C-alpha positions as CSV (number, residue, x, y, z in Angstrom):
1,M,0.0,0.1,0.0
2,I,2.8,2.6,0.9
3,F,4.7,1.5,-2.3
4,T,1.6,2.2,-4.4
5,M,1.1,5.6,-2.8
6,A,4.8,6.4,-3.4
7,K,4.7,5.2,-6.8
8,Q,1.5,7.3,-7.5
9,W,3.2,10.3,-6.0
10,W,6.2,9.9,-8.4
11,I,3.9,9.5,-11.3
12,H,2.1,12.8,-10.4
13,L,5.5,14.6,-9.9
14,A,6.7,13.3,-13.4
15,A,3.4,14.5,-15.0
16,L,3.7,17.9,-13.4
17,G,7.4,18.2,-14.5
18,A,6.3,17.2,-18.1
19,A,3.5,19.8,-18.2
20,V,5.9,22.6,-16.9
21,S,8.6,21.5,-19.4
22,L,6.0,21.5,-22.2
23,A,4.4,24.9,-21.1
24,G,4.6,27.7,-23.6
25,C,6.1,31.0,-23.3
26,V,5.5,34.3,-25.2
27,E,7.9,35.2,-28.1
28,R,7.9,39.0,-28.3
29,T,9.1,40.7,-31.6
30,I,9.1,44.2,-32.8
31,S,8.7,44.5,-36.7
32,I,9.8,47.9,-38.1
33,T,9.3,49.1,-41.6
34,S,10.0,52.4,-43.3
35,D,9.2,54.3,-46.4
36,P,11.8,54.2,-48.0
37,S,13.2,50.9,-46.9
38,G,16.8,50.4,-46.2
39,A,17.0,52.9,-43.3
40,L,19.3,52.2,-40.3
41,V,17.3,51.5,-37.1
42,F,18.4,52.0,-33.5
43,L,16.3,51.0,-30.4
44,N,17.4,52.4,-27.2
45,D,20.7,53.5,-29.0
46,E,21.4,49.9,-30.0
47,E,21.5,49.3,-33.8
48,I,19.3,46.5,-34.8
49,G,19.5,46.6,-38.6
50,R,18.0,48.1,-41.7
51,T,14.3,48.2,-42.5
52,P,12.5,46.0,-42.9
53,C,13.8,44.4,-39.7
54,E,12.7,42.7,-36.6
55,A,14.1,42.6,-32.9
56,S,13.1,40.5,-30.0
57,F,12.2,42.1,-26.8
58,L,11.5,41.3,-23.2
59,H,9.5,44.2,-21.8
60,Y,6.5,46.2,-23.1
61,G,6.7,50.0,-22.8
62,T,8.2,52.9,-24.6
63,Y,11.3,52.7,-26.7
64,D,13.6,55.4,-28.1
65,V,13.6,55.0,-31.9
66,R,16.2,56.5,-34.2
67,I,16.0,55.8,-38.0
68,V,18.6,57.3,-40.4
69,K,18.9,57.3,-44.1
70,D,21.1,59.4,-46.3
71,G,19.1,62.1,-48.1
72,Y,16.3,62.0,-45.6
73,E,15.5,63.7,-42.3
74,P,16.4,61.4,-39.3
75,Y,13.4,60.2,-37.2
76,M,14.1,60.4,-33.3
77,G,11.4,59.8,-31.0
78,P,9.4,57.4,-28.8
79,A,7.4,54.3,-30.1
80,E,5.1,52.2,-27.8
81,A,5.1,48.5,-27.5
82,K,1.5,47.9,-25.9
83,V,0.9,44.9,-23.8
84,P,-1.7,42.4,-25.2
85,L,-4.5,41.0,-22.9
86,Y,-3.0,37.6,-22.5
87,D,0.4,39.1,-21.3
88,L,-1.2,41.1,-18.5
89,P,-0.4,40.1,-14.9
90,G,-2.9,37.2,-14.2
91,P,-3.7,36.0,-17.7
92,D,0.2,35.7,-18.3
93,L,0.4,33.0,-15.6
94,V,-2.4,30.9,-17.3
95,A,-0.8,31.5,-20.7
96,A,2.6,30.4,-19.4
97,L,1.1,27.1,-18.4
98,L,-0.5,26.3,-21.8
99,P,1.4,24.0,-23.9
100,V,1.5,26.5,-26.6
101,R,4.0,29.0,-27.9
102,L,2.2,32.5,-28.0
103,R,3.5,35.3,-30.2
104,S,3.4,38.9,-29.5
105,R,4.3,41.2,-32.6
106,V,4.4,44.9,-32.4
107,E,4.5,46.6,-35.8
108,W,5.9,50.0,-36.4
109,H,6.1,51.9,-39.7
110,F,7.9,55.2,-40.2
111,T,7.8,57.5,-43.2
112,L,11.0,59.5,-43.5
113,L,10.9,62.9,-45.3
114,P,13.4,63.9,-48.0
115,V,16.1,66.5,-46.7
116,Q,15.1,70.1,-47.7
117,D,18.2,71.9,-49.1
118,D,16.1,75.0,-50.0
119,E,17.8,77.9,-47.8
120,A,14.7,80.1,-47.8
121,A,12.6,77.2,-46.7
122,M,15.0,76.4,-43.9
123,I,15.0,80.0,-42.7
124,D,11.3,80.0,-42.8
125,R,11.0,76.8,-40.7
126,A,13.5,78.3,-38.2
127,R,11.3,81.3,-37.9
128,Q,8.2,79.2,-37.3
129,L,10.0,77.1,-34.6
130,R,11.3,80.4,-33.0
131,S,7.8,81.7,-32.9
132,R,6.6,78.4,-31.4
133,M,9.2,78.4,-28.7
134,E,8.4,82.1,-27.9
135,Q,4.8,81.3,-27.6
136,K,5.5,78.3,-25.2
137,M,7.9,80.3,-23.1
138,G,5.7,83.4,-23.0
139,S,7.1,85.8,-20.4
140,E,9.2,83.2,-18.7
141,G,12.4,84.5,-20.1
142,A,12.0,84.2,-24.0
143,P,14.9,85.9,-25.5
144,Q,13.9,89.4,-26.5
145,E,16.8,90.1,-29.0
146,P,17.9,87.9,-31.9
147,V,20.9,85.7,-30.9
148,G,23.6,86.0,-33.5
149,E,27.3,86.6,-34.1
150,P,28.8,88.7,-31.3
151,S,29.7,92.3,-32.4
152,A,33.4,93.2,-32.6
153,G,33.3,95.1,-29.3
154,S,31.9,92.4,-27.3
155,A,34.3,89.9,-28.8
156,A,37.3,92.1,-27.7
157,A,35.7,92.5,-24.4
158,E,35.4,88.7,-23.8
159,S,39.0,88.0,-25.0
160,G,40.3,90.5,-22.5
161,G,41.6,92.9,-25.2
């Protein structure tokens, strides 16, 4: 009788071990594409390849993305990897015990803009940015005078001459 109970205990333990070893996990990947393709991609300052490309990740959340390609304005900004329902705390425990491999795929697409070499357009854009900056800063210390090259008198004063 004791031998039979011990044998059953080992059988249950072996079944539990087999179930845990066969349990699935979540395979998380980020797929990044761009228009035009062939742009170099950095996630959190780590180079991952040229678009289209994929990278595996462990944690959901916000990533710093930088995408560069000659002849195009670089993109630098955040991108969000959102948590799917089955990977939230609670359901993730059940999903981890299922004998299935789950896949979580986050897809990001970026459209790069061609570099503008037109000097007049660049100056106009700088004026617009300055105007926006002054509106945001308001009276909290926005520069009142244009910042530019120092005059000859101020350069001589700075150099001690």
